[in-house]
N, C-alpha and C positions, 0 to 999 in steps of 0.2 A: 504494500499500500504506500503510494507516494503522498505522504501527508502534506508536503508543501504544495504540490499540484492540487490536492483536494482543497486546501485553504484558499487558493486563488479561485478555483471554480466555485466554491461556496460564496466568496465575496462577489464574484461576477453575477451569479444567479440570484442570491438571496440577501446580500448585504450583511447586516449584523456587525458587531465589532470584532476586533482581532482575537480577543480572549475567547469569545463564543466559537469562532471558527477553529481556533487552536484546540479547544477541548473536544470538539466534535471530531477533528482529525485524529486526535489521540484515541478517542473511543473507537473510531473506525479502524485504526491500526490494531488496537487490542482485539476488536472483533475479527479482523482478518487473521491475526496471529493465532487466535484460539481455534481456527479451523471449523467453528460451529456453523457459520454460514455456508461454507463449502459442503459440509456433511448434510445439513438440512436441505439446502436448495440446489446442490449439485454443481455449483460453479463458484469461482472466486469473486470476491468483491472488486470492483473497479471504480475509479473516480466517476466515470460517466454513469454507471449504474446508480451510485449513491445520489448523484444529482437528479437523475430521472426519478428515483423513488421519492426523494424529498419534494420534488415538483408536484407529486400527487397529493400532498397535504393541503389542507384548506389555504386559500390564497392569502388571508390576513395573518398567517402564522409567521412567527419569528424563525430564524434558522434553528434555534434550540428546540422550539415547539415542533418544527418539521422533523428533526431528528428523533425526538421522543415519540412522535406520532408513528414514525416508521418502526422504531423499536417496539412500540406497543403492538403494532400489527404483527410483527414477527413473533413476539411473545405469545400472542393469542394463537397464532398458527402452529408454532413449534415448541414454545416454552423455553425458558432460560435466557431470554434477551433483556430482562429487566436490569441486569447488572451492567448493561452497556448504555443505559439511559443517563441523561445529564439533568442535574438539578441546578437551580439558580439560587445563589446565596444572596439574600436580600440586603445585607449590610452594605456591600459595595457594588452590587449588581453583577458581579463576576460569575462565571460559570464554573462548576466543579463537577467531578464525577460522582455518581450515585453509588458509593461503596459503603 
């Protein structure tokens, strides 16, 4: 998973701030490294696929909401994706992993 390329693609498609895009890229890398998506869906994650999947989320969603929407859909379909979701820490508005 090319996290830098993903961060650029997320910025181009959905905006958000750099910390949001960075944490999503980190979660995408962790998801790819886990092999879970490969096992469940039969193919490796790619930047273009992530952008395509996030594009299916409701139009008024932030980039974090889009990611969590997709993780929720995968969790419903296969189970075990909740650990890759992102939560927002309200004190400074930054994003953090949901661990």
